[in-house]
C-alpha positions as CSV (number, residue, x, y, z in Angstrom):
1,X,94.2,112.9,99.0
2,X,95.8,112.0,95.7
3,X,97.6,108.8,94.9
4,X,100.8,109.7,93.0
5,X,103.7,108.0,91.3
6,X,106.6,108.2,93.8
7,X,108.7,110.5,91.7
8,X,105.8,112.9,91.4
9,X,105.1,112.8,95.1
10,X,108.7,113.5,95.8
11,X,109.0,116.3,93.3
12,X,105.9,118.0,94.7
13,X,107.0,118.1,98.3
14,X,107.8,121.5,99.8
15,X,111.5,122.1,100.5
16,X,112.6,120.4,103.7
17,X,109.5,118.1,103.9
18,X,110.0,114.5,104.8
19,X,108.3,111.3,103.8
20,X,106.8,108.7,106.1
21,X,107.3,105.1,105.1
22,X,104.4,102.9,106.2
23,X,104.5,99.1,106.3
24,X,101.0,97.9,107.1
25,X,101.1,94.5,108.9
26,X,98.4,92.4,110.2
27,X,98.9,93.5,113.9
28,X,101.1,96.5,113.7
29,X,102.0,99.3,111.2
30,X,105.7,99.9,110.9
31,X,106.8,103.5,110.4
32,X,109.9,105.1,109.0
33,X,110.9,108.7,108.4
34,X,113.2,110.2,105.8
35,X,115.6,113.0,106.4
36,X,114.8,116.4,105.0
37,X,117.1,115.8,102.0
38,X,115.1,112.7,101.1
39,X,118.4,110.7,101.2
40,X,118.2,108.5,104.3
41,X,115.3,106.5,105.8
42,X,115.3,105.6,109.5
43,X,113.0,103.4,111.6
44,X,110.5,105.6,113.5
45,X,108.3,103.2,115.4
46,X,105.1,101.3,115.0
47,X,101.4,101.7,115.6
48,X,98.9,99.1,116.7
49,X,96.7,98.1,113.9
50,X,93.3,99.0,115.2
51,X,90.7,101.4,114.1
52,X,91.7,103.3,110.9
53,X,90.7,106.7,112.4
54,X,93.0,106.2,115.4
55,X,95.9,105.2,113.2
56,X,95.3,108.1,110.9
57,X,95.1,110.6,113.7
58,X,98.4,109.3,115.1
59,X,100.0,109.4,111.7
60,X,98.8,113.0,111.1
61,X,100.2,114.0,114.4
62,X,103.6,112.5,113.5
63,X,103.5,114.2,110.1
64,X,102.9,117.6,111.7
65,X,105.5,117.0,114.4
66,X,108.2,115.8,112.0
67,X,107.3,118.0,109.0
68,X,106.3,115.2,106.7
69,X,104.5,116.0,103.4
70,X,103.5,112.5,102.2
71,X,103.3,108.8,102.7
72,X,105.1,105.9,101.0
73,X,103.1,102.8,101.7
74,X,104.5,99.3,101.2
75,X,102.7,97.2,98.6
76,X,103.2,93.5,99.1
77,X,103.1,92.3,95.5
78,X,103.2,88.5,94.9
79,X,106.6,87.0,94.1
80,X,105.8,87.0,90.4
81,X,104.9,90.7,90.6
82,X,101.2,90.2,90.4
83,X,98.7,92.2,92.4
84,X,97.1,89.8,94.9
85,X,94.7,90.1,97.8
86,X,97.4,91.3,100.2
87,X,98.5,94.1,97.8
88,X,94.8,95.2,97.3
89,X,94.3,95.3,101.1
90,X,97.5,97.4,101.5
91,X,96.4,99.7,98.7
92,X,92.9,100.2,100.2
93,X,94.4,100.7,103.7
94,X,97.0,103.2,102.4
95,X,94.4,105.2,100.4
96,X,92.1,105.4,103.4
97,X,95.0,106.3,105.8
98,X,96.2,109.1,103.4
99,X,92.6,110.5,103.1
100,X,92.1,110.4,106.8
101,X,95.5,111.9,107.6
102,X,95.3,114.5,104.8
103,X,98.5,113.5,103.1
104,X,99.3,112.4,99.5
105,X,100.4,108.8,99.1
106,X,102.6,106.8,96.8
107,X,103.0,103.0,96.8
108,X,106.2,101.0,96.7
109,X,106.9,97.3,96.1
110,X,107.9,95.9,99.5
111,X,108.3,92.2,98.6
112,X,110.7,90.5,101.0
113,X,111.5,93.7,103.0
114,X,110.4,92.0,106.3
115,X,112.3,88.8,105.4
116,X,115.5,90.8,104.6
117,X,115.3,92.7,107.8
118,X,114.6,89.6,109.9
119,X,117.6,87.9,108.2
120,X,119.9,90.8,109.0
121,X,118.7,90.9,112.6
122,X,119.3,87.2,113.0
123,X,122.8,87.6,111.6
124,X,123.4,90.4,114.1
125,X,122.5,87.9,116.8
126,X,119.5,89.9,118.0
127,X,117.2,88.1,120.3
128,X,113.7,87.0,119.2
129,X,112.1,89.5,121.6
130,X,114.2,92.4,120.4
131,X,113.5,91.4,116.8
132,X,109.8,91.4,117.4
133,X,109.9,94.9,118.8
134,X,112.0,96.4,116.0
135,X,111.1,94.5,112.8
136,X,108.1,96.5,111.7
137,X,109.8,99.9,111.8
138,X,113.0,98.4,110.3
139,X,111.0,96.9,107.4
140,X,109.3,100.3,106.8
141,X,112.8,101.9,106.7
142,X,114.1,99.2,104.4
143,X,111.1,99.8,102.0
144,X,111.4,103.6,102.3
145,X,115.1,103.6,101.7
146,X,114.6,101.5,98.5
147,X,112.0,104.1,97.3
148,X,114.3,107.0,98.0
149,X,117.2,105.4,96.3
150,X,115.1,104.6,93.2
151,X,114.0,108.2,92.9
152,X,117.2,110.0,93.8
153,X,118.1,112.3,91.1
């Protein structure tokens, strides 16, 4: 499947199609889902980071169920904006996931998204156990919301 600039991916979606935000972590993959107007991102859940085929199959099933037409994968650039090993790993994973799930993909800078979400959860006095369960999907929503806001037109 093609890798597209986000604006091009968004413009090419069929009317009413959603986007899935993907935050690939070391142990889990955070997922978020946009609304059909591509205005609001919401946490959706997370997948265990295991075999690529299994994650892609689950993602494809979610896309069918929710009417998603593309993926926005978080790209963890270095703090100076450079493209390091973590960003390359996320890009390789996102490309393979998109190919296996049959969905076009765009990448979006997700520096500090997890840290920002963790900080907000701590300020909300959320317990460590609850934060651990919710942080991956919330970080994916944070990243997807930034992408939607940047391409709103």
